[in-house]
C-alpha atoms as one frame of an Amber mdcrd trajectory, in Angstrom:
protein
 -44.618 -44.591 -14.218 -47.964 -46.099 -13.350 -48.905 -46.948  -9.774 -51.222
 -49.883  -9.085 -52.802 -50.900  -5.796 -53.306 -54.647  -6.186 -53.846 -54.829
  -2.431 -54.154 -52.210   0.286 -50.749 -52.691   1.875 -48.453 -51.268  -0.801
 -48.199 -49.703  -4.235 -46.627 -51.560  -7.145 -45.555 -50.430 -10.601 -46.273
 -53.722 -12.356 -49.484 -55.586 -12.982 -49.664 -59.130 -11.612 -48.740 -61.886
 -14.040 -51.298 -64.620 -13.412 -54.395 -66.192 -14.950 -56.968 -64.508 -12.703
 -59.392 -62.115 -14.399 -58.781 -58.520 -13.358 -61.153 -55.835 -12.146 -59.539
 -52.458 -12.884 -60.952 -49.510 -10.936 -59.891 -46.160 -12.398 -60.356 -42.694
 -10.937 -59.729 -43.681  -7.306 -59.399 -40.469  -5.273 -56.305 -39.366  -3.416
 -57.883 -36.095  -2.274 -59.196 -35.911   1.266 -62.971 -36.037   0.851 -63.802
 -38.939   3.171 -67.119 -39.529   1.437 -65.352 -40.345  -1.824 -62.681 -42.292
   0.056 -65.436 -44.368   1.681 -66.919 -45.026  -1.766 -63.632 -46.392  -3.106
 -63.151 -48.517   0.021 -66.672 -49.935  -0.311 -66.177 -50.695  -4.002 -63.124
 -52.821  -3.237 -64.908 -54.640  -0.425 -67.934 -55.254  -2.637 -65.969 -56.869
  -5.471 -63.658 -58.844  -3.189 -66.592 -60.152  -1.128 -69.086 -60.821  -3.914
 -66.739 -61.763  -6.777 -63.520 -63.202  -5.310 -62.702 -64.677  -8.721 -61.507
 -61.234  -9.777 -58.216 -59.678  -8.778 -59.075 -56.119  -7.843 -56.645 -53.414
  -8.959 -57.007 -49.719  -8.113 -55.576 -46.797 -10.042 -55.373 -43.352  -8.414
 -56.993 -40.714 -10.633 -53.810 -38.725 -11.261 -52.152 -41.957 -12.485 -54.905
 -42.801 -15.007 -52.962 -41.495 -18.028 -49.882 -43.533 -17.103 -51.879 -46.654
 -16.325 -54.135 -46.761 -19.385 -51.474 -48.017 -21.874 -50.169 -50.546 -19.350
 -53.652 -51.941 -18.747 -54.299 -52.001 -22.522 -51.195 -54.131 -22.988 -52.322
 -56.706 -20.399 -56.087 -56.618 -20.977 -57.964 -59.925 -21.345 -61.525 -60.454
 -22.581 -62.642 -61.519 -19.093 -61.358 -58.351 -17.406 -63.709 -55.600 -16.270
 -62.973 -51.886 -16.467 -64.649 -49.555 -13.985 -64.580 -45.924 -12.904 -65.182
 -45.045  -9.285 -68.506 -43.681  -8.102 -69.153 -40.847  -5.735 -71.386 -38.237
  -7.268 -69.352 -36.125  -9.652 -70.702 -36.999 -13.127 -71.394 -33.686 -14.855
 -69.704 -30.328 -15.298 -69.204 -29.260 -11.668 -65.826 -31.036 -11.498 -64.267
 -30.942 -14.972 -61.170 -32.990 -14.139 -63.219 -35.969 -12.931 -65.477 -35.952
 -15.981 -62.528 -35.635 -18.372 -60.851 -38.623 -16.735 -64.063 -40.614 -16.977
 -64.441 -39.835 -20.693 -60.895 -40.964 -21.418 -61.351 -44.340 -19.694 -64.773
 -45.016 -21.236 -63.704 -44.134 -24.788 -60.505 -46.188 -24.536 -61.643 -49.582
 -23.199 -64.501 -50.188 -25.618 -64.296 -53.993 -25.905 -64.673 -54.989 -22.231
 -67.540 -54.631 -19.818 -67.097 -51.100 -18.471 -68.973 -49.919 -15.373 -69.437
 -46.345 -14.212 -70.007 -47.010 -10.529 -72.854 -45.576  -8.508 -73.175 -41.848
  -9.252 -75.299 -38.767  -9.154 -75.306 -36.607 -12.292 -75.658 -32.884 -12.824
 -74.897 -30.972 -16.002 -75.785 -27.363 -15.299 -78.393 -25.618 -17.444 -75.926
 -23.154 -18.954 -73.375 -22.954 -21.768 -70.646 -24.831 -19.883 -73.081 -27.563
 -18.867 -74.250 -28.044 -22.449 -70.712 -28.112 -23.879 -69.504 -30.618 -21.300
 -72.591 -32.784 -21.727 -71.987 -33.042 -25.467 -68.353 -34.016 -24.866 -69.475
 -36.760 -22.486 -72.179 -37.997 -24.838 -69.605 -38.322 -27.615 -67.131 -40.190
 -25.389 -69.677 -42.512 -23.776 -71.209 -43.343 -27.154 -67.899 -44.841 -28.294
 -68.222 -47.662 -25.756 -70.946 -50.227 -26.567 -70.070 -52.173 -23.389 -70.458
 -49.256 -20.986 -73.104 -49.472 -18.245 -73.916 -46.487 -16.033 -74.979 -46.920
 -12.408 -77.259 -44.291 -10.843 -77.577 -43.990  -7.073 -80.851 -42.049  -6.980
 -84.016 -41.966  -9.080 -83.427 -38.412 -10.289 -79.981 -39.391 -11.614 -81.369
 -42.623 -13.093 -83.829 -40.698 -15.265 -81.284 -38.000 -16.123 -78.717 -40.591
 -17.236 -81.332 -42.370 -19.347 -82.329 -39.148 -21.096 -78.729 -37.942 -21.540
 -76.902 -41.073 -22.732 -77.595 -44.027 -25.020 -75.813 -46.433 -22.662 -77.846
 -48.755 -20.422 -78.417 -47.487 -16.879 -78.968 -49.531 -13.704 -80.036 -48.409
 -10.232 -78.283 -49.159  -6.919 -77.661 -47.417  -3.598 -74.504 -45.453  -2.934
 -71.712 -48.006  -2.506 -70.957 -46.920   1.077 -74.324 -48.372   2.087 -72.832
 -51.788   1.304 -70.551 -51.395   4.336 -71.503 -53.134   7.557 -73.087 -51.057
  10.295 -71.244 -50.798  13.608 -72.328 -50.364  17.197 -69.517 -49.364  19.537
 -71.891 -48.379  22.382 -70.049 -45.157  23.183 -71.642 -42.645  25.517 -73.058
 -40.027  23.158 -72.741 -36.326  23.860 -72.472 -33.197  21.772 -73.754 -32.042
  18.398 -71.615 -32.383  15.271 -72.132 -29.967  12.373 -70.683 -31.431   9.145
 -70.985 -28.695   6.535 -69.828 -27.916   3.016 -67.569 -25.078   1.939 -67.974
 -25.576  -1.830 -70.178 -24.594  -4.769 -72.851 -27.130  -3.788 -73.645 -25.370
  -0.499 -77.166 -23.872  -0.285 -78.225 -24.035   3.375 -78.239 -20.523   4.887
 -75.743 -19.628   7.568 -78.545 -18.032   9.577 -80.310 -21.414   9.706 -77.129
 -23.107  10.931 -76.563 -20.398  13.541 -80.108 -20.827  14.824 -79.703 -24.591
  15.149 -76.385 -24.120  16.947 -78.150 -21.777  19.329 -80.754 -24.430  20.154
 -78.338 -27.335  20.537 -75.561 -25.369  22.174 -77.721 -24.568  25.173 -77.662
 -28.233  26.208 -74.520 -29.754  24.714 -71.108 -29.058  23.209 -71.195 -28.113
  19.530 -68.415 -28.920  17.057 -68.117 -28.102  13.352 -66.154 -30.257  10.890
 -66.298 -31.295   7.244 -65.901 -34.690   5.601 -63.039 -33.085   3.648 -60.012
 -33.441   5.925 -57.300 -30.797   6.333 -54.771 -33.479   7.239 -53.326 -35.586
   5.714 -52.910 -33.869   2.353 -53.224 -37.111   0.387 -54.967 -40.438   0.998
 -54.215 -43.749  -0.737 -55.794 -47.215  -0.562 -53.108 -48.000   2.034 -54.218
 -45.299   4.475 -57.940 -44.737   3.818 -59.547 -47.515   5.918 -57.941 -46.290
   9.124 -59.160 -42.757   8.373 -62.631 -44.080   7.518 -62.804 -45.901  10.849
 -61.759 -42.687  12.597 -64.677 -40.902  10.935 -67.072 -43.604  12.111 -65.675
 -43.328  15.630 -66.211 -39.548  15.594 -69.820 -40.007  14.490 -70.412 -42.771
  17.035 -69.724 -40.350  19.898 -72.358 -37.818  18.787 -75.855 -37.285  20.084
 -76.923 -35.566  16.840 -75.363 -34.720  13.447 -76.472 -31.714  11.378 -75.173
 -31.830   7.816 -75.562 -30.945   4.160 -73.150 -33.738   3.171 -74.775 -36.902
   1.823 -71.986 -39.141   3.082 -72.168 -37.618   6.561 -75.729 -38.951   6.612
 -74.475 -42.337   5.386 -71.860 -42.395   8.174 -74.716 -41.619  10.576 -76.691
 -44.550   9.199 -73.736 -46.907   9.645 -73.145 -45.768  13.230 -76.762 -45.389
  14.370 -76.253 -41.663  14.950 -79.298 -39.339  14.748 -78.834 -37.062  11.751
 -80.669 -34.258   9.986 -79.653 -33.692   6.345 -80.117 -30.441   4.446 -79.954
 -30.111   0.669 -77.179 -29.286  -1.784 -77.348 -27.356  -5.061 -78.831 -30.151
  -7.170 -80.682 -32.471  -4.831 -78.459 -35.554  -4.719 -78.860 -36.088  -0.965
 -82.611 -35.522  -0.978 -83.336 -38.002  -3.746 -80.959 -40.684  -2.496 -82.452
 -40.361   0.987 -85.990 -40.837  -0.354 -84.937 -43.792  -2.507 -83.006 -45.793
   0.056 -83.113 -44.430   3.610 -86.551 -43.019   4.349 -87.306 -46.079   6.481
 -84.339 -45.453   8.836 -85.882 -43.793  11.907 -82.860 -41.938  13.266 -82.179
 -39.879  10.128 -84.276 -37.369   8.218 -84.054 -34.889   5.357 -85.442 -31.372
   5.389 -85.613 -28.195   3.315 -87.155 -26.467   6.321 -85.924 -23.034   7.454
 -88.443 -22.429  10.244 -86.383 -22.897  13.388 -89.302 -24.125  15.521 -90.043
 -26.932  13.074 -86.355 -27.789  12.831 -86.168 -27.962  16.617 -89.061 -30.433
  16.647 -87.315 -32.573  14.027 -84.018 -32.578  15.939 -85.573 -33.617  19.250
 -87.617 -36.306  17.513 -84.469 -37.740  15.897 -82.513 -37.755  19.161 -85.262
 -39.814  20.807 -85.313 -42.518  18.117 -84.160 -46.063  18.863 -81.774 -47.905
  16.591 -83.309 -50.690  14.502 -82.186 -53.161  11.868 -81.969 -52.050   8.265
 -80.434 -53.712   5.225 -80.102 -52.390   1.679 -77.573 -54.949   0.461 -80.166
 -56.749  -1.650 -80.684 -53.483  -3.524 -77.307 -53.979  -5.181 -78.734 -56.931
  -7.129 -78.745 -55.134 -10.510 -75.003 -54.568 -10.183 -74.488 -58.160  -9.053
 -76.517 -59.453 -12.002 -74.541 -57.308 -14.435 -71.204 -58.758 -13.310 -72.551
 -62.301 -13.076 -73.925 -62.083 -16.620 -70.497 -60.973 -17.821 -69.027 -64.097
 -16.220 -71.700 -66.427 -17.606 -71.496 -65.064 -21.137 -68.182 -66.786 -21.638
 -65.848 -63.951 -20.821 -64.788 -65.753 -17.671
């Protein structure tokens, strides 16, 4: 039985029976990575705010196989098919890429959007095999448009696939910034435990030593231990809790791209280190280099890192706005409407 989230208050097993065009978002995460949860929340808010003509319907990734035939049965020419963004196009997470291939190769007659992504097929046998599978699946859909969230991914998508590619920020940067004016104290370390981790533990220990002399130090991850599952009904409250946690900090040290994005939204000083294939570095350079209270570094010299940290802590919050940088995505959907499909 397929589960559909037509709104964020309840799940339903039937698609709505009305004349509104539908925007179907497949691949929505139920796992507890709050970065990916924030992406899916931002995607809904983007479509509902910018294109209220569409009725937005979310499908949790593990329900994709059940939902595909139901959506096929109800599909209209004006409907849009999409697959959630978040940064997992490639062979690092096979299940996500397999789900993406299935959706793209099935709905070949409607505008299909792969939402804002990074891409990384490893330079090995598995990477090459998986890339060829994706090329074959993507090629079946002449209406598929890929969205890259950093310049490196933009060029990699163009050289890997025949489908058109557009360029936007990560969807979470569409969310409104907040300023809760909490008293800030403590240093928050938000660090990976997965295959993308490259920052040395000795570097982290040295930074903790510097910061811990003056303030409380806490380590967390954007992947939550509890709850075990998140749905569109529960994710916004958890997202707001993450923003509240960040808003209390004097400084954030992280190798998680979305921890930096949460720092941007909350005006929290943040130093970002790299991951295994550079997604944070390139997205930072493309969209956030002008934000004074965040920075990216590959530095391992602790004296230079200490200078960076103290410089960030002293920065004042200022206005920033990247919403106009979503214009290529806006134009794509508007053109679909104006070309007679809606």
